[in-house]
DSSP file (Angstrom, degrees, kcal/mol; ACC not computed):
  #  RESIDUE AA STRUCTURE BP1 BP2  ACC     N-H-->O    O-->H-N    N-H-->O    O-->H-N    TCO  KAPPA ALPHA  PHI   PSI    X-CA   Y-CA   Z-CA
    1    1 A M              0   0    0      0, 0.0    71,-3.3     0, 0.0     2,-0.3   0.000 360.0 360.0 360.0 147.2  -68.2  -34.8  -52.2
    2    2 A V  E     -A   21   0A   0     19,-2.3    19,-2.5    69,-0.2     2,-0.5  -0.887 360.0-121.4-125.9 161.6  -68.7  -37.9  -50.1
    3    3 A T  E     -Ab  20  74A   0     70,-2.5    72,-3.4    -2,-0.3     2,-0.5  -0.914  22.5-159.1-106.4 127.0  -69.6  -38.2  -46.4
    4    4 A L  E     -Ab  19  75A   0     15,-3.2    15,-1.9    -2,-0.5     2,-0.4  -0.905   6.1-165.4-104.3 131.1  -67.2  -40.1  -44.3
    5    5 A L  E     -Ab  18  76A   0     70,-2.7    72,-2.7    -2,-0.5     2,-0.4  -0.936   2.9-161.4-117.3 140.4  -68.4  -41.6  -41.0
    6    6 A Y  E     - b   0  77A   0     11,-2.8     2,-0.3    -2,-0.4    72,-0.2  -0.975  12.4-166.7-121.9 131.8  -66.1  -42.9  -38.2
    7    7 A F    >>  -     0   0    0     70,-1.8     3,-1.6    -2,-0.4     4,-0.8  -0.829  42.5 -23.4-122.2 159.2  -67.4  -45.3  -35.5
    8    8 A A  H 3> S+     0   0    0     -2,-0.3     4,-2.0     1,-0.3     3,-0.4  -0.089 127.4   3.1  50.6-129.1  -66.3  -46.6  -32.1
    9    9 A S  H 3> S+     0   0    0      1,-0.3     4,-2.4     2,-0.2    -1,-0.3   0.775 131.7  57.3 -64.5 -25.5  -62.6  -46.6  -31.5
   10   10 A L  H <> S+     0   0    0     -3,-1.6     4,-2.4     2,-0.2     5,-0.3   0.926 106.9  48.9 -70.0 -40.9  -61.8  -44.9  -34.8
   11   11 A R  H  X>S+     0   0    0     -4,-0.8     4,-1.9    -3,-0.4     5,-1.0   0.917 113.8  46.6 -61.8 -42.6  -64.1  -42.0  -33.8
   12   12 A E  H  <5S+     0   0    0     -4,-2.0    -2,-0.2     2,-0.2    -1,-0.2   0.924 114.3  47.0 -67.5 -43.0  -62.4  -41.7  -30.4
   13   13 A R  H  <5S+     0   0    0     -4,-2.4    -2,-0.2     1,-0.2    -1,-0.2   0.893 120.1  38.2 -62.7 -41.5  -58.9  -41.9  -32.0
   14   14 A L  H  <5S-     0   0    0     -4,-2.4    -1,-0.2     2,-0.2    -2,-0.2   0.703  97.0-136.2 -87.0 -21.2  -59.6  -39.3  -34.7
   15   15 A G  T  <5S+     0   0    0     -4,-1.9     2,-0.3    -5,-0.3    -3,-0.2   0.818  73.8  99.6  68.6  30.7  -61.8  -37.1  -32.5
   16   16 A C      < -     0   0    0     -5,-1.0    -2,-0.2    -6,-0.3    -1,-0.2  -0.984  52.1-169.9-151.6 131.0  -64.2  -36.8  -35.4
   17   17 A A  S    S-     0   0    0     -2,-0.3   -11,-2.8     1,-0.3     2,-0.3   0.779  75.1  -9.0 -91.7 -31.5  -67.5  -38.6  -36.1
   18   18 A S  E     +A    5   0A   0    -13,-0.2    -1,-0.3    -7,-0.1     2,-0.3  -0.987  57.1 177.0-160.3 163.8  -68.0  -37.5  -39.7
   19   19 A E  E     -A    4   0A   0    -15,-1.9   -15,-3.2    -2,-0.3     2,-0.4  -0.977  29.6-113.9-164.7 160.8  -66.7  -35.2  -42.4
   20   20 A Q  E     -A    3   0A   0     -2,-0.3   -17,-0.2   -17,-0.2    -2,-0.0  -0.831  31.7-172.5 -99.3 139.2  -67.2  -34.2  -46.0
   21   21 A M  E     -A    2   0A   0    -19,-2.5   -19,-2.3    -2,-0.4     2,-0.1  -0.995  21.7-126.9-134.6 131.8  -64.4  -35.0  -48.5
   22   22 A P        -     0   0    0      0, 0.0   -19,-0.0     0, 0.0    -2,-0.0  -0.488  32.9-116.7 -71.6 149.9  -64.1  -34.0  -52.1
   23   23 A L        -     0   0    0     -2,-0.1     3,-0.1     1,-0.1    47,-0.0  -0.612  22.7-117.9 -85.0 143.2  -63.4  -36.8  -54.5
   24   24 A P        -     0   0    0      0, 0.0    -1,-0.1     0, 0.0     9,-0.0  -0.377  45.7 -85.9 -69.1 160.5  -60.2  -37.1  -56.5
   25   25 A P  S    S+     0   0    0      0, 0.0     2,-0.2     0, 0.0     0, 0.0  -0.134  93.2  25.8 -61.5 163.0  -60.6  -37.0  -60.2
   26   26 A G  S    S-     0   0    0      1,-0.1    -3,-0.0    -3,-0.1     0, 0.0  -0.583 120.1 -29.7  89.0-145.8  -61.3  -40.1  -62.3
   27   27 A T  S    S-     0   0    0     -2,-0.2    -1,-0.1    43,-0.0    43,-0.1  -0.801  73.9-160.4-111.8  86.9  -63.0  -43.2  -60.9
   28   28 A P        -     0   0    0      0, 0.0    41,-2.5     0, 0.0     2,-0.2  -0.294   5.1-159.8 -72.9 152.6  -62.0  -43.1  -57.2
   29   29 A T  B  >  -E   68   0B   0     39,-0.3     4,-1.6     1,-0.1     3,-0.4  -0.734  38.0 -99.1-119.1 171.3  -62.2  -46.1  -54.9
   30   30 A V  H  > S+     0   0    0     37,-2.2     4,-2.5    34,-0.4     5,-0.2   0.898 124.2  59.1 -54.3 -41.6  -62.3  -46.6  -51.2
   31   31 A G  H  > S+     0   0    0     34,-2.6     4,-2.1     1,-0.2    -1,-0.2   0.857 101.2  53.2 -58.4 -38.1  -58.6  -47.3  -51.4
   32   32 A D  H  > S+     0   0    0     -3,-0.4     4,-1.7    33,-0.3    -1,-0.2   0.899 109.9  48.5 -63.8 -40.1  -58.0  -43.8  -52.9
   33   33 A L  H  X S+     0   0    0     -4,-1.6     4,-2.3     2,-0.2    -2,-0.2   0.906 109.6  52.2 -65.6 -41.8  -59.9  -42.2  -50.0
   34   34 A V  H  X S+     0   0    0     -4,-2.5     4,-2.8     1,-0.2    -2,-0.2   0.896 106.1  54.5 -61.5 -40.1  -57.9  -44.3  -47.4
   35   35 A E  H  X S+     0   0    0     -4,-2.1     4,-1.3     1,-0.2    -1,-0.2   0.898 108.4  48.9 -62.6 -40.5  -54.6  -43.1  -49.0
   36   36 A R  H  < S+     0   0    0     -4,-1.7     4,-0.3     2,-0.2    -1,-0.2   0.909 111.6  49.5 -64.9 -40.6  -55.7  -39.5  -48.6
   37   37 A L  H >< S+     0   0    0     -4,-2.3     3,-1.6     1,-0.2    -2,-0.2   0.919 108.2  53.6 -63.6 -43.3  -56.6  -40.2  -44.9
   38   38 A R  H 3< S+     0   0    0     -4,-2.8    -1,-0.2     1,-0.3    -2,-0.2   0.789  99.6  63.2 -60.5 -29.7  -53.2  -41.9  -44.3
   39   39 A S  T 3< S+     0   0    0     -4,-1.3    -1,-0.3    -3,-0.2    -2,-0.2   0.575  85.8  96.1 -77.7  -8.6  -51.5  -38.8  -45.7
   40   40 A R  S < >S-     0   0    0     -3,-1.6     5,-0.5    -4,-0.3    -3,-0.0  -0.416  80.4-104.6 -77.5 158.8  -52.9  -36.7  -42.8
   41   41 A D  T > 5S+     0   0    0      3,-0.1     3,-1.2    -2,-0.1     4,-0.2  -0.239  74.7   0.2 -73.5 165.9  -50.9  -36.0  -39.7
   42   42 A G  T >>5S+     0   0    0      1,-0.3     4,-1.2     2,-0.2     3,-0.8  -0.183 126.8   4.5  65.7-139.6  -51.3  -37.5  -36.2
   43   43 A G  H 3>5S+     0   0    0      1,-0.2     4,-3.3     2,-0.2    -1,-0.3   0.719 121.0  68.3 -57.6 -25.7  -53.9  -40.1  -35.5
   44   44 A W  H <>5S+     0   0    0     -3,-1.2     4,-1.9     1,-0.2    -1,-0.2   0.949 101.2  44.7 -63.3 -50.0  -55.1  -40.3  -39.1
   45   45 A S  H <4<S+     0   0    0     -3,-0.8    -1,-0.2    -5,-0.5    -2,-0.2   0.848 118.1  46.2 -63.5 -33.0  -51.9  -41.9  -40.4
   46   46 A Q  H >< S+     0   0    0     -4,-1.2     3,-1.3     2,-0.2    -2,-0.2   0.939 111.1  50.4 -74.9 -46.8  -51.9  -44.3  -37.4
   47   47 A A  H 3< S+     0   0    0     -4,-3.3    -2,-0.2     1,-0.3    -1,-0.2   0.828 122.1  33.0 -59.8 -34.6  -55.7  -45.2  -37.6
   48   48 A F  T 3< S+     0   0    0     -4,-1.9    -1,-0.3    -5,-0.2    -2,-0.2   0.117  87.5 137.1-111.0  17.6  -55.4  -46.0  -41.3
   49   49 A A    X   -     0   0    0     -3,-1.3     3,-2.3     1,-0.1    -3,-0.1  -0.335  68.9 -87.1 -66.3 147.6  -51.8  -47.4  -41.4
   50   50 A P  T 3  S+     0   0    0      0, 0.0    -1,-0.1     0, 0.0     3,-0.1  -0.263 117.7  28.7 -52.1 136.6  -51.2  -50.5  -43.5
   51   51 A G  T 3  S+     0   0    0      1,-0.4     2,-0.2    -3,-0.1    -2,-0.1   0.194  87.8 125.2  94.1 -16.9  -51.9  -53.6  -41.3
   52   52 A R    <   -     0   0    0     -3,-2.3     2,-0.6    -6,-0.1    -1,-0.4  -0.508  59.6-126.8 -73.0 144.5  -54.5  -51.9  -39.1
   53   53 A T        +     0   0    0     -2,-0.2     2,-0.3    -3,-0.1    -1,-0.1  -0.842  47.4 131.8-102.2 125.0  -57.8  -53.7  -39.0
   54   54 A W        -     0   0    0     -2,-0.6     2,-0.3    25,-0.2    23,-0.0  -0.952  41.4-128.7-155.3 165.7  -61.1  -51.9  -39.8
   55   55 A R  E     -C   78   0A   0     23,-3.6    23,-2.2    -2,-0.3     2,-0.4  -0.790  17.3-155.4-116.4 161.2  -64.1  -52.5  -41.9
   56   56 A V  E     -C   77   0A   0      7,-0.5     7,-2.6    -2,-0.3     2,-0.4  -0.994   6.7-169.3-139.2 145.7  -65.8  -50.2  -44.4
   57   57 A A  E     -CD  76  62A   0     19,-2.2    19,-2.5    -2,-0.4     2,-0.5  -0.988  10.6-152.6-130.8 143.4  -69.2  -49.9  -45.9
   58   58 A V  E >  S-CD  75  61A   0      3,-2.7     3,-1.4    -2,-0.4    17,-0.2  -0.975  86.7 -14.4-116.5 119.4  -70.4  -47.8  -48.8
   59   59 A N  T 3  S-     0   0    0     15,-3.1    -1,-0.2    -2,-0.5    16,-0.1   0.878 130.1 -55.4  50.7  42.6  -74.0  -46.7  -48.6
   60   60 A R  T 3  S+     0   0    0     14,-0.3     2,-0.5     1,-0.2    -1,-0.3   0.558 115.5 113.7  69.9  14.1  -74.5  -49.3  -45.8
   61   61 A D  E <  S-D   58   0A   0     -3,-1.4    -3,-2.7     1,-0.0    -1,-0.2  -0.949  77.8-104.7-109.7 133.8  -73.3  -52.2  -48.0
   62   62 A M  E     +D   57   0A   0     -2,-0.5    -5,-0.3    -5,-0.2     2,-0.2  -0.271  50.5 176.0 -57.5 144.7  -70.0  -53.9  -46.9
   63   63 A A        -     0   0    0     -7,-2.6    -7,-0.5     4,-0.1     2,-0.3  -0.728  21.0-146.0-138.3-179.7  -67.1  -52.8  -49.2
   64   64 A N    >   -     0   0    0     -2,-0.2     3,-1.7    -9,-0.1   -34,-0.4  -0.837  45.5 -80.3-142.8-176.7  -63.4  -53.2  -49.7
   65   65 A L  T 3  S+     0   0    0      1,-0.3   -34,-2.6    -2,-0.3   -33,-0.3   0.755 125.5  54.3 -62.0 -25.3  -60.6  -51.0  -51.0
   66   66 A A  T 3  S+     0   0    0    -36,-0.2    -1,-0.3   -37,-0.1    -3,-0.0   0.533  79.1 116.1 -87.1  -5.0  -61.4  -51.7  -54.6
   67   67 A T    <   -     0   0    0     -3,-1.7   -37,-2.2   -38,-0.1   -36,-0.2  -0.478  66.5-126.8 -69.4 128.1  -65.1  -50.5  -54.2
   68   68 A P  B     -E   29   0B   0      0, 0.0     2,-0.3     0, 0.0   -39,-0.3  -0.374  22.1-156.5 -70.3 151.7  -65.7  -47.4  -56.4
   69   69 A V        -     0   0    0    -41,-2.5   -67,-0.0    -2,-0.1     3,-0.0  -0.947   8.6-171.6-128.2 151.4  -67.2  -44.3  -54.8
   70   70 A K    >   -     0   0    0     -2,-0.3     3,-2.1   -43,-0.1   -43,-0.0  -0.913  41.4 -64.2-137.1 165.2  -69.1  -41.5  -56.4
   71   71 A P  T 3  S+     0   0    0      0, 0.0   -69,-0.2     0, 0.0     3,-0.1  -0.192 119.6  23.6 -51.7 136.4  -70.5  -38.1  -55.4
   72   72 A G  T 3  S+     0   0    0    -71,-3.3   -70,-0.2     1,-0.3   -69,-0.0   0.267  89.2 138.1  92.7  -9.8  -73.1  -38.3  -52.6
   73   73 A D    <   -     0   0    0     -3,-2.1   -70,-2.5   -72,-0.2     2,-0.5  -0.271  49.1-136.2 -68.6 156.2  -71.9  -41.7  -51.3
   74   74 A E  E     -b    3   0A   0    -72,-0.2   -15,-3.1    -3,-0.1     2,-0.6  -0.970  18.9-168.4-111.6 120.6  -71.7  -42.4  -47.6
   75   75 A I  E     -bC   4  58A   0    -72,-3.4   -70,-2.7    -2,-0.5     2,-0.4  -0.955   3.6-166.2-118.6 118.0  -68.6  -44.2  -46.6
   76   76 A A  E     -bC   5  57A   0    -19,-2.5   -19,-2.2    -2,-0.6     2,-0.4  -0.888   4.3-164.5-109.9 131.4  -68.5  -45.6  -43.0
   77   77 A F  E     +bC   6  56A   0    -72,-2.7   -70,-1.8    -2,-0.4   -21,-0.2  -0.935  20.8 155.8-111.4 134.1  -65.3  -46.9  -41.3
   78   78 A F  E     - C   0  55A   0    -23,-2.2   -23,-3.6    -2,-0.4   -70,-0.1  -0.987  45.1 -90.3-153.2 158.5  -65.5  -49.0  -38.1
   79   79 A P        -     0   0    0      0, 0.0   -25,-0.2     0, 0.0     3,-0.1  -0.286  46.2-105.8 -65.1 159.1  -63.6  -51.6  -36.2
   80   80 A P  S    S+     0   0    0      0, 0.0     2,-0.4     0, 0.0   -26,-0.1   0.785 109.3  33.0 -60.4 -27.7  -64.1  -55.2  -37.1
   81   81 A V  S    S+     0   0    0    -26,-0.0     2,-0.4     2,-0.0   -26,-0.0  -0.991  71.2 176.2-128.4 121.5  -66.2  -55.8  -33.8
   82   82 A T        -     0   0    0     -2,-0.4     2,-0.2    -4,-0.1    -4,-0.0  -0.967  18.8-137.1-125.6 148.8  -68.3  -53.1  -32.3
   83   83 A G              0   0    0     -2,-0.4   -75,-0.1     1,-0.1    -2,-0.0  -0.537 360.0 360.0-100.5 165.8  -70.5  -53.3  -29.2
   84   84 A G              0   0    0     -2,-0.2    -1,-0.1     0, 0.0    -2,-0.0   0.429 360.0 360.0 -61.8 360.0  -74.0  -52.0  -28.6
């Protein structure tokens, strides 16, 4: 399991601040998780649609779609600019 965190406008759009997600088999990446989020109905597919802009951090370090994830990791998604 990993913990997914959603901030600012993503949190508002999704109506969810955090969740636990099981990891797919193999050596999953942030991109694998994003594909799973895109496959959901409603705001999820829109929020993570190709071309949408957001940033991601794994364990508080900036990451990208190719960044591997492992059980226990914290993956945070947020808009490119967030205010105080």
